[in-house]
VMD Tcl script that draws the C-alpha trace (Angstrom):
set ca {
  {6.62 72.76 11.82}
  {5.91 69.95 14.29}
  {7.92 66.78 14.30}
  {6.41 63.29 14.03}
  {6.83 62.50 17.71}
  {4.74 65.31 19.19}
  {1.93 67.54 17.99}
  {0.17 70.48 19.58}
  {-2.67 69.51 21.90}
  {-6.05 71.01 21.20}
  {-8.64 71.53 23.91}
  {-10.65 68.72 22.36}
  {-7.69 66.32 22.62}
  {-7.08 67.30 26.22}
  {-10.78 66.83 26.91}
  {-10.70 63.26 25.61}
  {-7.80 62.39 27.91}
  {-9.54 64.18 30.79}
  {-12.70 62.14 30.22}
  {-10.61 58.93 30.18}
  {-9.12 60.02 33.51}
  {-12.58 60.68 34.98}
  {-13.72 57.19 33.95}
  {-10.58 55.56 35.39}
  {-10.94 57.49 38.66}
  {-14.63 56.58 38.90}
  {-13.73 52.91 38.41}
  {-10.92 53.16 40.96}
  {-13.04 54.82 43.65}
  {-16.07 52.69 42.78}
  {-14.11 49.47 43.28}
  {-12.70 50.76 46.57}
  {-16.20 51.78 47.68}
  {-17.57 48.32 46.90}
  {-14.80 46.56 48.82}
  {-14.00 48.95 51.68}
  {-17.35 50.61 52.41}
  {-19.86 47.97 51.29}
  {-17.66 45.08 52.44}
  {-17.80 43.16 49.15}
  {-14.57 41.20 48.99}
  {-13.08 41.23 45.48}
  {-12.65 37.87 43.79}
  {-9.59 36.94 41.72}
  {-11.09 38.31 38.50}
  {-12.05 41.56 40.24}
  {-8.45 41.96 41.39}
  {-7.14 41.45 37.87}
  {-9.53 44.08 36.55}
  {-8.23 46.46 39.23}
  {-4.63 45.69 38.25}
  {-5.32 47.09 34.79}
  {-7.64 50.02 35.62}
  {-5.73 51.57 38.57}
  {-2.59 52.52 36.59}
  {-4.78 54.21 33.98}
  {-5.84 56.83 36.53}
  {-2.19 57.80 37.08}
  {-1.16 57.61 33.41}
  {-4.06 59.79 32.24}
  {-3.37 62.33 34.97}
  {0.25 62.61 33.85}
  {-0.84 62.69 30.20}
  {-3.16 65.65 30.77}
  {-0.23 67.89 31.66}
  {2.20 67.67 28.76}
  {5.42 69.62 28.58}
  {4.64 72.91 26.88}
  {2.00 72.57 24.19}
  {3.00 69.09 23.09}
  {1.72 65.76 24.29}
  {3.57 62.48 24.27}
  {1.95 60.23 21.64}
  {3.09 57.18 23.57}
  {0.31 57.89 26.10}
  {-2.07 55.91 23.89}
  {0.57 53.22 23.38}
  {0.85 52.75 27.17}
  {-2.79 53.06 28.13}
  {-4.61 51.26 25.31}
  {-3.13 47.81 26.09}
  {-4.06 48.18 29.77}
  {-7.66 49.00 28.88}
  {-7.88 46.14 26.36}
  {-6.50 43.57 28.82}
  {-8.80 44.92 31.55}
  {-11.73 44.58 29.14}
  {-10.72 40.97 28.48}
  {-10.82 40.15 32.20}
  {-14.15 41.97 32.56}
  {-15.74 40.07 29.67}
  {-14.43 36.76 31.05}
  {-15.83 37.70 34.47}
  {-19.19 38.56 32.93}
  {-19.24 35.19 31.16}
  {-18.51 33.50 34.50}
  {-21.37 35.49 36.10}
  {-23.68 34.50 33.27}
  {-22.85 30.80 33.59}
  {-21.17 30.43 30.19}
  {-17.81 29.43 31.69}
  {-17.81 25.98 33.34}
  {-16.76 25.72 36.97}
  {-13.61 23.85 36.03}
  {-12.30 26.95 34.19}
  {-13.16 29.44 36.92}
  {-10.09 30.76 38.75}
  {-11.87 31.50 42.03}
  {-12.24 29.50 45.22}
  {-15.46 28.28 46.81}
  {-15.21 30.78 49.66}
  {-14.79 33.73 47.28}
  {-16.65 32.74 44.14}
  {-16.30 34.67 40.87}
  {-19.75 33.52 39.79}
  {-21.60 34.79 42.88}
  {-23.53 37.95 42.09}
  {-22.75 40.32 44.96}
  {-24.35 43.42 43.53}
  {-26.99 44.12 40.92}
  {-27.95 47.71 40.22}
  {-31.46 48.09 38.81}
  {-31.64 44.29 38.70}
  {-29.42 44.14 35.61}
  {-26.10 45.96 36.05}
  {-23.37 43.88 37.70}
  {-19.82 44.75 38.70}
  {-18.29 43.11 35.60}
  {-20.72 45.09 33.41}
  {-19.49 48.32 35.03}
  {-15.93 47.27 34.26}
  {-16.85 46.41 30.67}
  {-18.43 49.84 30.27}
  {-15.45 51.67 31.78}
  {-12.80 49.84 29.75}
  {-14.82 49.96 26.51}
  {-15.41 53.69 26.84}
  {-11.74 54.33 27.52}
  {-10.76 52.24 24.49}
  {-13.16 54.11 22.21}
  {-11.96 57.50 23.47}
  {-8.31 56.51 23.03}
  {-8.95 55.31 19.48}
  {-10.72 58.59 18.68}
  {-7.83 60.51 20.22}
  {-5.25 58.54 18.24}
  {-7.15 58.91 14.96}
  {-7.70 62.65 15.31}
  {-4.32 63.66 16.65}
  {-1.76 61.07 15.56}
  {-2.67 59.82 12.08}
}
mol new
graphics top color blue
foreach p $ca { graphics top sphere $p radius 0.5 }
foreach p [lrange $ca 0 end-1] q [lrange $ca 1 end] { graphics top cylinder $p $q radius 0.2 }
display resetview
């Protein structure tokens, strides 16, 4: 009999956490590539998105290696809020990029503007859109994980 705090981890459950880790690592290394290799200086909103995605890479890595055959259910409790807050910053940044947020509400300076489009992949995909995709995917995977393994 398993107690309420921990349950056995299936391969499918581990795979969901592993995929979350891959997404977080891709976002981490992608953001470092954009700033350190391509020379795109991150604006204030980019930094805030990094603040919430970087810890996810570490937390998911630790979460993939539970003690014995049991996983700590608080992994979702710790990671889901980070992904949701990161998504909030990414959506706000996308709205700034799109011109929906007036200049008076933008947190960035003139020299490092949050509304300046530094990179567009395929003419459509911007850095905030990549962050929205990463955080949204992590949120969906965590909700699936929680529903299947901790309900």
